[in-house]
N, C-alpha and C positions, 0 to 999 in steps of 0.2 A: 775481593773488593773491600770487605769489612773484616776486621780482626777482633780477637777477644772471645770471651765466652760468657754465658749467662747461667744462673742457677737460682732456684727459689730462695727467697730470704724473707725474714720477718722478725718481729719483736714479740716477746712474751713478758707480760707484767703480772706479778703475783702480789696479793695482799692478804694477810691473815685477818680474818674477821673474828674478833674476840667475842666472848660471851655477852658482854654488855652491848656490843654493837648488834648482835643477833637479836637481843631483846628489843632494841630500838627499832630494828627493821620489822620485827613481828608486830610491834605496837602500831607502826605506821600502816602496815598491811591491814590490821584489824580495823583501824579507824576508816581507811578508804573503803574497804568492803562493806562494813556495816552502814556507813553513811550513804553509799550508793544504793543499797538494797532496802534498808529499814528506816522509815521516817522517825525522827526523834521528837515526836509530837503527840498530843492527846488525839486519839483516833475517834472518828465518828463511827456510827454503827456500820455504815457502808465500808469504811476502811478496815474495821475489824473483820468483816466478811471477806474483803479483798485479800488481806494478808493472812487470814487464818482458816478460810474455808476452801474446799476444792472449787476449781473453776476451769473453764476452757483455756487451752494454751499452755498449761503447766505440764511438766513431766508427769507421767502416770504414777511414778513412785511417790512424787510429792503429793499428788491428789489422794493416793491411797493412805498416806500417812495422815494427811489433814482430815480425811473422813474418820479414821480411827481415833484421832485426837479431839474430835469435836466436843465430846462430853467434858473433857478436861478444860478446854478453853471456855466453855459455857459457864462452868462453876464460878469463875472470877468475873467474866465479862458482864454477866447479868447484874452483879452487885455494883460494879463500876458505873454502868449505865443508869441504874436506879438512883444512885447517889447524885449523879450528874443531873438527871431529870428533876430531882427535888432540890437542886442547887445547894447541896450539902458539902461542906468541906470534907475532904477525904484524901487519903494517900494510898498508893498501890504500886505494885511492880508489874512490868510487862516484859515477857521473855520471848526473844526471837532466836531461832536456831538455824544454823547452816552446817550441813554434813559435808566435810571435806574428805574425800576418799583418798587412799594412799597413792592412786594413779593421777591425782590432781583434779579429778572431776568434782564439781561443787554442786550440791543440791540445796537450794534455798528452801528449807522446809516451811518456814513462816512463823507466824505468831503462835507460840506454843501454849502460853499461859498468861493469866492476869491475876495470879495468886502467889503467896499470901504473906504479907508482912507479919512478923512474929512479935510476941510480947517481949521476948529477949532483945529483939532488934530495936523496939521502941524504948526499952529501958536503957539500951546502949546509947541511944541518941540523947536521952536525958543526962546520962553520965558525961557525955561529950560537952554538953552545955556547962557542966561543972568542971571541965578540963581534967577529968580523971582518965579519960580515954580519948583517942584520936578518931574523929568521925571519918576521916579520909581513908582509914584502914578497911572500911567496908567495901572492898573491891576485889576480893578473891573469889574465883568461880570454882565450885565443887560439883562433881557429877556422881550419881549413884544409881543403884538398881532397885531401890525400894518403890513400892506401889501403893502404900497407904496414902489416903487423901491428905492434903495439906491441912494443918491446924495451927491456930495462932500460938498454941503451946509448944510447938516444935522447937527444939534447941539444937538439932543436928539433922543431917540427912539420915534417912532410915538405914541405908546400906551404902555407904560411900565407897568409891573405888579406892584402892590402896596401891598395890604394885602394878596395877594396870596402867596408871599414869606413866608417861614416858620418863619422867623424873619421879621415881617411886615416892608415894606418900606426899606429893607436893601438888597443890592446886595451882591453876593458872592465875597469873596476876592480871587484873583488868586494867585496860587503858581508860582513864576517866575523863569525861568531857561534859559540857553543858548541852542540853538538848536545844531544840529549835526555839524554846522559850525558857526563861530563867527559872522556872519551877520544875524542871526535869533534869535529873542526874543520870548520866549514862555511863555504864561500864561495859567494856567489850573485852573478851578473852578467848583464847583458843586452847583447849585441852587436847593434847595428842596422846594416843594410847599405844603401848607396845604389846598388848594382849587383847584378845577379843572381849567385848563388854556389851551387854544389852542394857543400854542406858535409858532410864525412865524418870530420873529426878535431877534437879539442879538447885543449887543454893548459892547465895551471896554471903560470904563470911568475912571475918575480920583478920584472919591470918592464913598464910600459905600452907602451913603444916596440917596434915590430916589429923583427925582426932583432937581437935581443939578449935578455939575461936568462937565468936558469937555469930549466930545465924540471923541475918537480917530478913531473908526472904527465901521461901522454899516453893518450888514448882514441880508438879508431877505431870507427865505427858506420855503420849503413846511411845512405845519402844523405838529407839534408834539403835540399830545394830551396828556397832563399830568393830571393824577388823583391825588386826595389828597394823599400825602405820596410819590408820585413819585419825581424823581430828573432828571435834565438834566445836564450832565457834558459837559462843553464846553472847547475845547482845541484851543487856538488862537496862531497862529504863525505870527509874524510881520517880514517880510523879506525885507532887504535892499540890493540891488545889485549895484555894481559899474559898470561904463561904460568901454568900451574898445576903 
């Protein structure tokens, strides 16, 4: 009654995604994830506890990390809260971390540190006012394995990664935005590794190449063990407050 024949058919479309497009996709991903998880605002004491301390409902691995990291977070948080209570003008950096495992699982570790803006970073800002350097270059995120406490005299990470970065000796470039208020500068980046690394420090620097650049801010935190193919997303908020 019916003639003819049928067979499966379909269309295939291919598009090459070039390097610059990959970077743009990663930037959008960073902005979306960090905005959804970490508030770009000055945190109250209750919010510092919420984002930095263990609590019910979180993954056991996250709570274990937050417990171990408490002493590192306390170093900076107490100084920030004291300055705020006294209504003193101050500026500080806040660092949030997300561990992205090679299988795609994401662990939102939380608020890792509120330390420490360096003398070199402050001097760099003064140079920028004189137009001898570009302030917007303070957006590169470095990772390291050093454990010495942060100090204002730091000029580099204690032991920065080198060939462990997926692009050897190259720090991740941060996506820069304004926070929830005009006095907060946010930079978000994702460093992927192609070798295992026990990461314990983070820095914001003025260039992508390792072994150079000015260090704006250094943070030390409890170890995050990265396996080959893992990534660590770092969200850095630089907050400047006026006096009263």
